[in-house]
DOBA-41643 format. One record per residue (C-alpha): x, y, z; residue number from 1. Coordinates in steps of 0.02 Angstrom, whole numbers, plus 50000, padded with zeros to 5 digits. Each point is the difference from the previous one (the first is absolute). Layout:
REM DOBA-41643
@px = X; py = Y; pz = Z; pos = NUM
...
END
This chain:
REM DOBA-41643
@px = 46445; py = 35463; pz = 55445; pos = 1
@px = 50075; py = 50034; pz = 49824; pos = 2
@px = 49906; py = 50075; pz = 49857; pos = 3
@px = 50018; py = 49842; pz = 49908; pos = 4
@px = 49914; py = 49901; pz = 50139; pos = 5
@px = 49860; py = 50121; pz = 49989; pos = 6
@px = 49982; py = 49976; pz = 49811; pos = 7
@px = 50009; py = 49810; pz = 50020; pos = 8
@px = 49863; py = 50003; pz = 50137; pos = 9
@px = 49886; py = 50103; pz = 49890; pos = 10
@px = 50018; py = 49884; pz = 49854; pos = 11
@px = 49954; py = 49849; pz = 50109; pos = 12
@px = 49812; py = 50036; pz = 49986; pos = 13
@px = 49998; py = 50045; pz = 49816; pos = 14
@px = 49960; py = 49907; pz = 49844; pos = 15
@px = 49964; py = 49813; pz = 50010; pos = 16
@px = 50053; py = 49974; pz = 50178; pos = 17
@px = 49870; py = 50130; pz = 50053; pos = 18
@px = 49869; py = 49938; pz = 49878; pos = 19
@px = 50013; py = 49834; pz = 50094; pos = 20
@px = 49930; py = 50091; pz = 50151; pos = 21
@px = 49837; py = 50019; pz = 49905; pos = 22
@px = 49981; py = 49816; pz = 49968; pos = 23
@px = 50020; py = 49946; pz = 50184; pos = 24
@px = 49867; py = 50007; pz = 50129; pos = 25
@px = 50064; py = 50065; pz = 50168; pos = 26
@px = 50000; py = 49883; pz = 50142; pos = 27
@px = 49854; py = 50015; pz = 50120; pos = 28
@px = 50024; py = 50104; pz = 50150; pos = 29
@px = 49907; py = 50041; pz = 50156; pos = 30
@px = 50070; py = 50175; pz = 50011; pos = 31
@px = 49888; py = 50156; pz = 49983; pos = 32
@px = 50044; py = 50172; pz = 49938; pos = 33
@px = 50037; py = 50132; pz = 50124; pos = 34
@px = 49860; py = 50128; pz = 50044; pos = 35
@px = 50010; py = 50147; pz = 49883; pos = 36
@px = 50051; py = 50161; pz = 50088; pos = 37
@px = 49970; py = 50151; pz = 49885; pos = 38
@px = 50082; py = 50170; pz = 50004; pos = 39
@px = 49893; py = 50149; pz = 50035; pos = 40
@px = 49891; py = 50039; pz = 49850; pos = 41
@px = 50095; py = 50165; pz = 49972; pos = 42
@px = 50161; py = 49900; pz = 49969; pos = 43
@px = 49931; py = 49872; pz = 49882; pos = 44
@px = 50045; py = 49988; pz = 49819; pos = 45
@px = 49860; py = 50033; pz = 49872; pos = 46
@px = 49892; py = 49850; pz = 49981; pos = 47
@px = 49954; py = 50047; pz = 49823; pos = 48
@px = 50118; py = 50046; pz = 49860; pos = 49
@px = 49984; py = 50186; pz = 49979; pos = 50
@px = 50094; py = 50070; pz = 49856; pos = 51
@px = 50099; py = 50123; pz = 50113; pos = 52
@px = 50063; py = 49870; pz = 50131; pos = 53
@px = 50188; py = 49963; pz = 50001; pos = 54
@px = 50014; py = 49811; pz = 49983; pos = 55
@px = 50155; py = 49914; pz = 50069; pos = 56
@px = 50027; py = 49817; pz = 49958; pos = 57
@px = 50100; py = 49900; pz = 50124; pos = 58
@px = 50049; py = 49822; pz = 49989; pos = 59
@px = 49979; py = 49883; pz = 50147; pos = 60
@px = 50189; py = 49976; pz = 50010; pos = 61
@px = 50040; py = 50184; pz = 50027; pos = 62
@px = 49857; py = 50032; pz = 50112; pos = 63
@px = 50038; py = 49845; pz = 50109; pos = 64
@px = 50157; py = 49896; pz = 50039; pos = 65
@px = 49973; py = 49836; pz = 49921; pos = 66
@px = 50174; py = 49936; pz = 49976; pos = 67
@px = 49978; py = 49853; pz = 50122; pos = 68
@px = 49853; py = 49938; pz = 49901; pos = 69
@px = 50095; py = 50017; pz = 49836; pos = 70
@px = 50137; py = 49896; pz = 50072; pos = 71
@px = 49879; py = 49861; pz = 50052; pos = 72
@px = 49931; py = 49999; pz = 49822; pos = 73
@px = 50171; py = 49992; pz = 49917; pos = 74
@px = 50073; py = 49872; pz = 50121; pos = 75
@px = 49854; py = 49888; pz = 50040; pos = 76
@px = 49880; py = 50015; pz = 49855; pos = 77
@px = 49817; py = 50051; pz = 49975; pos = 78
@px = 49918; py = 49883; pz = 50122; pos = 79
@px = 50099; py = 50057; pz = 50147; pos = 80
@px = 49981; py = 50181; pz = 49952; pos = 81
@px = 49815; py = 49981; pz = 49995; pos = 82
@px = 49999; py = 49901; pz = 50161; pos = 83
@px = 50105; py = 50139; pz = 50087; pos = 84
@px = 49888; py = 50143; pz = 49941; pos = 85
@px = 49847; py = 49900; pz = 50064; pos = 86
@px = 50079; py = 49968; pz = 50169; pos = 87
@px = 50051; py = 50181; pz = 50019; pos = 88
@px = 49843; py = 50082; pz = 49917; pos = 89
@px = 49963; py = 50103; pz = 50157; pos = 90
@px = 50176; py = 50058; pz = 50030; pos = 91
@px = 50033; py = 50167; pz = 49918; pos = 92
@px = 50148; py = 50027; pz = 49881; pos = 93
@px = 50136; py = 50117; pz = 50058; pos = 94
@px = 50013; py = 50171; pz = 49921; pos = 95
@px = 50093; py = 50014; pz = 49839; pos = 96
@px = 50094; py = 50146; pz = 49919; pos = 97
@px = 49839; py = 50090; pz = 49939; pos = 98
@px = 49905; py = 49980; pz = 50167; pos = 99
@px = 50055; py = 50168; pz = 50074; pos = 100
@px = 49970; py = 50085; pz = 49826; pos = 101
@px = 49817; py = 49935; pz = 50002; pos = 102
@px = 49971; py = 50053; pz = 50179; pos = 103
@px = 50064; py = 50171; pz = 49953; pos = 104
@px = 49877; py = 50009; pz = 49853; pos = 105
@px = 49854; py = 49957; pz = 50117; pos = 106
@px = 50056; py = 50140; pz = 50117; pos = 107
@px = 49989; py = 50122; pz = 49858; pos = 108
@px = 49820; py = 49939; pz = 49958; pos = 109
@px = 49956; py = 50029; pz = 50184; pos = 110
@px = 50061; py = 50173; pz = 49993; pos = 111
@px = 49915; py = 50035; pz = 49833; pos = 112
@px = 49840; py = 49936; pz = 50068; pos = 113
@px = 50007; py = 50119; pz = 50136; pos = 114
@px = 50018; py = 50151; pz = 49889; pos = 115
@px = 49891; py = 49939; pz = 49854; pos = 116
@px = 49875; py = 49878; pz = 50072; pos = 117
@px = 49910; py = 49965; pz = 49832; pos = 118
@px = 50158; py = 49989; pz = 49890; pos = 119
@px = 50042; py = 49840; pz = 49908; pos = 120
@px = 50177; py = 50072; pz = 49959; pos = 121
@px = 50080; py = 49867; pz = 50103; pos = 122
@px = 50130; py = 49867; pz = 49993; pos = 123
@px = 49916; py = 49835; pz = 49942; pos = 124
@px = 50109; py = 49849; pz = 50048; pos = 125
@px = 49983; py = 49844; pz = 49900; pos = 126
@px = 50092; py = 49835; pz = 50056; pos = 127
@px = 50065; py = 49919; pz = 49844; pos = 128
@px = 50068; py = 49818; pz = 50014; pos = 129
@px = 50036; py = 49856; pz = 49884; pos = 130
@px = 49961; py = 49877; pz = 50139; pos = 131
@px = 49852; py = 49891; pz = 50001; pos = 132
@px = 49840; py = 50060; pz = 50075; pos = 133
@px = 50014; py = 49867; pz = 50141; pos = 134
@px = 50146; py = 50100; pz = 50075; pos = 135
@px = 49879; py = 50153; pz = 49999; pos = 136
@px = 49923; py = 49939; pz = 50165; pos = 137
@px = 50167; py = 50031; pz = 50084; pos = 138
@px = 50027; py = 50164; pz = 49915; pos = 139
@px = 49828; py = 50059; pz = 50052; pos = 140
@px = 50039; py = 49951; pz = 50177; pos = 141
@px = 50161; py = 50094; pz = 49998; pos = 142
@px = 49920; py = 50154; pz = 49935; pos = 143
@px = 49867; py = 49998; pz = 50134; pos = 144
@px = 50138; py = 49965; pz = 50133; pos = 145
@px = 50091; py = 50158; pz = 49953; pos = 146
@px = 49838; py = 50098; pz = 49978; pos = 147
@px = 50049; py = 50047; pz = 49820; pos = 148
@px = 49863; py = 50069; pz = 49881; pos = 149
@px = 50023; py = 49895; pz = 49849; pos = 150
@px = 49835; py = 49939; pz = 49928; pos = 151
@px = 50053; py = 49961; pz = 49824; pos = 152
@px = 50096; py = 49839; pz = 49963; pos = 153
@px = 50064; py = 49931; pz = 49831; pos = 154
@px = 50065; py = 49820; pz = 50013; pos = 155
@px = 50052; py = 49937; pz = 49826; pos = 156
@px = 50057; py = 49820; pz = 50037; pos = 157
@px = 50170; py = 50019; pz = 49912; pos = 158
@px = 49932; py = 50111; pz = 49858; pos = 159
@px = 50069; py = 50174; pz = 49965; pos = 160
@px = 49902; py = 50134; pz = 50095; pos = 161
@px = 50042; py = 50138; pz = 49873; pos = 162
@px = 49831; py = 49993; pz = 49911; pos = 163
@px = 49911; py = 50024; pz = 50172; pos = 164
@px = 50121; py = 50148; pz = 50046; pos = 165
@px = 49945; py = 50087; pz = 49836; pos = 166
@px = 49814; py = 49969; pz = 50039; pos = 167
@px = 50027; py = 50081; pz = 50177; pos = 168
@px = 50089; py = 50147; pz = 49918; pos = 169
@px = 50142; py = 49970; pz = 50118; pos = 170
@px = 50112; py = 50152; pz = 50039; pos = 171
@px = 50141; py = 49895; pz = 50079; pos = 172
@px = 50038; py = 49813; pz = 50013; pos = 173
@px = 50120; py = 49931; pz = 50125; pos = 174
@px = 50059; py = 49820; pz = 49989; pos = 175
@px = 50140; py = 49888; pz = 50049; pos = 176
@px = 50007; py = 49920; pz = 49827; pos = 177
@px = 50108; py = 50102; pz = 49880; pos = 178
@px = 49926; py = 49914; pz = 49842; pos = 179
@px = 49831; py = 50064; pz = 50042; pos = 180
@px = 50059; py = 50172; pz = 50041; pos = 181
@px = 50076; py = 50007; pz = 49823; pos = 182
@px = 49836; py = 49942; pz = 49925; pos = 183
@px = 49911; py = 50138; pz = 50097; pos = 184
@px = 50125; py = 50135; pz = 49939; pos = 185
@px = 49985; py = 49944; pz = 49818; pos = 186
@px = 49807; py = 50026; pz = 50020; pos = 187
@px = 50025; py = 50176; pz = 50062; pos = 188
@px = 49969; py = 49959; pz = 50185; pos = 189
@px = 50115; py = 50079; pz = 50129; pos = 190
@px = 50082; py = 49854; pz = 50084; pos = 191
@px = 50146; py = 49947; pz = 50109; pos = 192
@px = 50077; py = 49847; pz = 50081; pos = 193
@px = 50012; py = 50013; pz = 50189; pos = 194
@px = 50130; py = 49925; pz = 50105; pos = 195
@px = 50017; py = 49972; pz = 50184; pos = 196
@px = 50127; py = 50109; pz = 50086; pos = 197
@px = 50151; py = 49910; pz = 50093; pos = 198
@px = 49944; py = 50091; pz = 50155; pos = 199
@px = 49842; py = 50093; pz = 50036; pos = 200
@px = 50001; py = 50186; pz = 50055; pos = 201
@px = 49840; py = 50074; pz = 50073; pos = 202
@px = 49895; py = 50104; pz = 49874; pos = 203
@px = 49873; py = 50134; pz = 50052; pos = 204
@px = 49827; py = 49944; pz = 50037; pos = 205
@px = 49910; py = 50166; pz = 49966; pos = 206
@px = 50088; py = 50053; pz = 49836; pos = 207
@px = 50020; py = 49907; pz = 49833; pos = 208
@px = 50179; py = 50028; pz = 49940; pos = 209
@px = 50045; py = 49959; pz = 49821; pos = 210
@px = 50171; py = 50025; pz = 49926; pos = 211
@px = 50035; py = 49998; pz = 49807; pos = 212
@px = 50152; py = 49989; pz = 49903; pos = 213
@px = 50004; py = 50117; pz = 49847; pos = 214
@px = 50064; py = 49931; pz = 49836; pos = 215
@px = 49906; py = 49843; pz = 49940; pos = 216
@px = 49874; py = 50015; pz = 50144; pos = 217
@px = 49915; py = 50171; pz = 49995; pos = 218
@px = 50085; py = 50050; pz = 49840; pos = 219
@px = 50046; py = 49901; pz = 49845; pos = 220
@px = 50174; py = 49920; pz = 49981; pos = 221
@px = 50049; py = 50125; pz = 49866; pos = 222
@px = 50142; py = 50082; pz = 50109; pos = 223
@px = 50053; py = 49838; pz = 50081; pos = 224
@px = 50028; py = 49922; pz = 49824; pos = 225
@px = 50131; py = 50131; pz = 49968; pos = 226
@px = 50077; py = 49977; pz = 50167; pos = 227
@px = 50011; py = 49815; pz = 49977; pos = 228
@px = 50061; py = 49997; pz = 49823; pos = 229
@px = 50104; py = 50160; pz = 49985; pos = 230
@px = 50059; py = 50034; pz = 50175; pos = 231
@px = 49980; py = 50137; pz = 50136; pos = 232
@px = 50079; py = 50148; pz = 49903; pos = 233
@px = 49879; py = 49968; pz = 49848; pos = 234
@px = 49854; py = 49988; pz = 50124; pos = 235
@px = 50038; py = 50170; pz = 50077; pos = 236
@px = 50022; py = 50073; pz = 49827; pos = 237
@px = 49838; py = 49926; pz = 49943; pos = 238
@px = 49905; py = 50059; pz = 50156; pos = 239
@px = 50069; py = 50178; pz = 49983; pos = 240
@px = 49952; py = 50012; pz = 49818; pos = 241
@px = 49829; py = 49932; pz = 50029; pos = 242
@px = 49959; py = 50076; pz = 50169; pos = 243
@px = 49854; py = 50097; pz = 49928; pos = 244
@px = 49934; py = 49846; pz = 49911; pos = 245
@px = 49882; py = 49898; pz = 50105; pos = 246
@px = 50029; py = 49824; pz = 50044; pos = 247
@px = 49881; py = 49871; pz = 49943; pos = 248
@px = 49893; py = 49908; pz = 50132; pos = 249
@px = 50057; py = 49840; pz = 50084; pos = 250
@px = 49891; py = 49856; pz = 50067; pos = 251
@px = 49970; py = 50068; pz = 50170; pos = 252
@px = 49956; py = 50180; pz = 49950; pos = 253
@px = 49816; py = 49959; pz = 50011; pos = 254
@px = 50013; py = 49939; pz = 50176; pos = 255
@px = 50090; py = 50165; pz = 50058; pos = 256
@px = 49862; py = 50086; pz = 49916; pos = 257
@px = 49857; py = 49922; pz = 50095; pos = 258
@px = 50096; py = 50026; pz = 50162; pos = 259
@px = 50017; py = 50180; pz = 49962; pos = 260
@px = 49812; py = 50009; pz = 49957; pos = 261
@px = 49963; py = 49934; pz = 50172; pos = 262
@px = 50123; py = 50110; pz = 50084; pos = 263
@px = 49912; py = 50155; pz = 49932; pos = 264
@px = 49835; py = 49943; pz = 50082; pos = 265
@px = 50091; py = 50012; pz = 50162; pos = 266
@px = 50078; py = 50166; pz = 49958; pos = 267
@px = 49823; py = 50070; pz = 49954; pos = 268
@px = 49952; py = 49966; pz = 50183; pos = 269
@px = 50153; py = 50089; pz = 50073; pos = 270
@px = 50097; py = 49844; pz = 50036; pos = 271
@px = 50157; py = 50021; pz = 49895; pos = 272
@px = 50108; py = 49991; pz = 50151; pos = 273
@px = 49902; py = 49854; pz = 50068; pos = 274
@px = 49976; py = 49900; pz = 49839; pos = 275
@px = 50001; py = 49814; pz = 50017; pos = 276
@px = 50087; py = 49975; pz = 49835; pos = 277
@px = 50182; py = 50050; pz = 49973; pos = 278
@px = 50096; py = 49974; pz = 49835; pos = 279
@px = 50189; py = 50002; pz = 49967; pos = 280
@px = 50110; py = 50001; pz = 49848; pos = 281
@px = 50160; py = 49902; pz = 50037; pos = 282
@px = 50110; py = 50008; pz = 49843; pos = 283
@px = 50182; py = 49970; pz = 49962; pos = 284
@px = 49998; py = 50160; pz = 49898; pos = 285
@px = 50108; py = 50148; pz = 50048; pos = 286
@px = 49903; py = 50154; pz = 50047; pos = 287
@px = 50099; py = 50136; pz = 49905; pos = 288
@px = 50056; py = 49891; pz = 49857; pos = 289
@px = 49840; py = 49906; pz = 49953; pos = 290
@px = 49863; py = 50040; pz = 50127; pos = 291
@px = 49928; py = 50147; pz = 49904; pos = 292
@px = 49917; py = 49891; pz = 49869; pos = 293
@px = 49918; py = 49882; pz = 50126; pos = 294
@px = 49924; py = 50134; pz = 50102; pos = 295
@px = 49941; py = 50101; pz = 49847; pos = 296
@px = 49917; py = 49845; pz = 49935; pos = 297
@px = 49908; py = 49970; pz = 50163; pos = 298
@px = 49940; py = 50175; pz = 50002; pos = 299
@px = 49940; py = 49992; pz = 49821; pos = 300
@px = 49891; py = 49852; pz = 50052; pos = 301
@px = 49929; py = 50094; pz = 50140; pos = 302
@px = 50085; py = 49885; pz = 50120; pos = 303
@px = 50118; py = 50017; pz = 50148; pos = 304
@px = 50078; py = 49894; pz = 50131; pos = 305
@px = 50007; py = 50055; pz = 50176; pos = 306
@px = 50187; py = 49970; pz = 50006; pos = 307
@px = 50132; py = 49980; pz = 49862; pos = 308
@px = 50164; py = 49919; pz = 50034; pos = 309
@px = 50137; py = 50014; pz = 49869; pos = 310
@px = 50136; py = 49880; pz = 50057; pos = 311
@px = 50128; py = 50025; pz = 49857; pos = 312
@px = 50032; py = 49817; pz = 49989; pos = 313
@px = 50012; py = 49964; pz = 50194; pos = 314
@px = 49914; py = 49849; pz = 50064; pos = 315
@px = 49810; py = 50014; pz = 50034; pos = 316
@px = 49988; py = 49884; pz = 50143; pos = 317
@px = 50058; py = 50114; pz = 50143; pos = 318
@px = 49880; py = 50143; pz = 49943; pos = 319
@px = 49851; py = 49878; pz = 49986; pos = 320
@px = 50041; py = 49931; pz = 50171; pos = 321
@px = 49970; py = 50181; pz = 50069; pos = 322
@px = 49845; py = 50024; pz = 49894; pos = 323
@px = 49921; py = 49836; pz = 50049; pos = 324
@px = 49883; py = 49978; pz = 49847; pos = 325
@px = 49866; py = 49872; pz = 49993; pos = 326
@px = 50065; py = 49972; pz = 49826; pos = 327
@px = 50144; py = 50052; pz = 49889; pos = 328
@px = 49993; py = 49974; pz = 49813; pos = 329
@px = 50158; py = 49983; pz = 49892; pos = 330
@px = 50048; py = 49923; pz = 49834; pos = 331
@px = 50168; py = 49940; pz = 50052; pos = 332
@px = 50027; py = 49840; pz = 50106; pos = 333
@px = 50155; py = 50081; pz = 50066; pos = 334
@px = 49901; py = 50134; pz = 50090; pos = 335
@px = 49865; py = 49884; pz = 50050; pos = 336
@px = 50124; py = 49881; pz = 50082; pos = 337
@px = 50088; py = 50147; pz = 50093; pos = 338
@px = 49831; py = 50057; pz = 50066; pos = 339
@px = 49947; py = 49830; pz = 50054; pos = 340
@px = 50167; py = 49971; pz = 50096; pos = 341
@px = 49956; py = 50156; pz = 50105; pos = 342
@px = 49822; py = 49953; pz = 50038; pos = 343
@px = 49904; py = 50090; pz = 49867; pos = 344
@px = 49847; py = 49923; pz = 49914; pos = 345
@px = 50072; py = 50007; pz = 49826; pos = 346
@px = 49907; py = 49956; pz = 49827; pos = 347
@px = 50090; py = 49972; pz = 49835; pos = 348
@px = 49923; py = 50076; pz = 49844; pos = 349
@px = 50066; py = 49894; pz = 49859; pos = 350
@px = 49998; py = 50133; pz = 49858; pos = 351
@px = 50123; py = 50082; pz = 49889; pos = 352
@px = 50177; py = 49978; pz = 49946; pos = 353
@px = 50065; py = 49945; pz = 50173; pos = 354
@px = 49911; py = 49833; pz = 49981; pos = 355
@px = 50107; py = 49951; pz = 49849; pos = 356
@px = 50171; py = 50043; pz = 50080; pos = 357
@px = 50101; py = 49921; pz = 50136; pos = 358
@px = 49955; py = 50071; pz = 50170; pos = 359
@px = 50128; py = 50065; pz = 50118; pos = 360
@px = 50033; py = 49903; pz = 50163; pos = 361
@px = 49960; py = 50062; pz = 50169; pos = 362
@px = 50142; py = 50015; pz = 50123; pos = 363
@px = 49939; py = 49849; pz = 50093; pos = 364
@px = 50007; py = 49895; pz = 49834; pos = 365
@px = 50173; py = 50068; pz = 49964; pos = 366
@px = 50059; py = 49946; pz = 50173; pos = 367
@px = 49944; py = 49819; pz = 49968; pos = 368
@px = 50114; py = 49985; pz = 49838; pos = 369
END
């Protein structure tokens, strides 16, 4: 499926079309919700909203695969869409691109509860959807089917969820709708648009793996602006001149920060080598020519990644295929597409100068011209 198709499908339930869902009563049904099967208490997300929890907002269309339902709505209209949802209310949705990420977050919660039984410093997952509350029945059934620990729902009936995300003090928001992701970033909320990979590689079940690009993701786009507007030589010259000047923070710096804070809780219990969180810096920067400034900046923030890959402009997809992260964040669609083609769950961070300039084409796109 193309990225354009994803965007069109996300737009299908926005605005007036989605608002019309609120004005229609759903058809009557004899179906009943599935019986709830809970995770063990130690694995559950916080039921309250403690200040020190890490809140992850996920849209229904990245947690679950809902493409078929969107096509019914687009092709056959509202009434057929409601009828289909009613008739299939007890059938769970398939997993979406953020599903394995959420499962990994819950595994980290399990491990934290084993070591710190009374701690509320856990991942707090909130399902955020612009769908009508009526579809919530099938979403609840799907969550129970997969034994996910998601108790907080936010169903906005077509309205923007950004105000609710701020009320939840959201640390990260994942959506299939790029417009909402941009809104979140503009409000200072770390956010990214997730895409389904063209093939699926198996990711670890017992270790959360998160990979970050550097410029315009962890760091500001200051250096990338030099590269995009003045070329590679000027970029190298700029980085050499400013290697002792720290980079400003980017939109995902805060998320790496909370991951690092949780990692230290495991280190304190002697579990550095068995930590259920592993982080990666995967950057197109060269190590010798421009890597120093990036590493010095991370160190000054008191942050580190478990692994740092400086690829000197080489494609990121093959390396990510070996890492097998639950999610990879990048500001350039060229790298996101390259990762998707090789099976990585990739997320686009629409931030910085790369959003205003033409994107490079992947090798696959070049071959089709």
